[in-house]
Steps between C-alpha positions, in 0.01 A plus 500: 500500500653740249392618158710668235541600138137539386438493127207574274459242224336605176377239255624590153485353150868563426753543783766661280256756358368588846851536647600723209203728568579541872869566429401843362417601859837384631407147613797264484485126451596301811394145403387294202416135456595339276758717326347444154125540449445588869172413669585749778703820513536708816572872479567749780499875558567671831447187709176405320496177302259391228489140382393465137380147442309297246160399643527142376790451744266557794242265353744223408730511805260607776153397381359854516312690230624861490280785382659636185262774384375830636669742737636258756752736660639849451869582513563856621830658394613841623686725258621858473341542155163332444451643152830360371446167680153476344635560148786254558253237622286533189799487265627187682192285455267642764138589429334826599259475789488865615724785389681711764273712720512701824386319816477571872431873471790528257760339726548205265510436129381150410465287188391142440626263232466127457804279455504262200299243701228744609620569857438862599805710581445824689766765441512756781687830538500718813473855365394691809 
């Protein structure tokens, strides 16, 4: 038995809007279906893939009821400049959750934003 290519799937209200937000961090689109008005877009960065999908797809096609509110997951993204990444996130549709601050006895600088669908994104910089 083998396993491969894990993916986190985030339920979003608008796949195009969500993909546009994550592109600011360098994510690149690897899949979309259908081509126009996609119900799912997959994006990847450094071997990590996120599926951005409309929740009604899961309900209609698979008979499941996804949770679509609250902090259901947190995407952590490492950067060499948390302060700039934080400002870029906010100017690109993100919402402030916690401004940059020192963490881990000053070894890290961390900030939290929420993507346009309310998923927390942790921005992390190794400074020490």
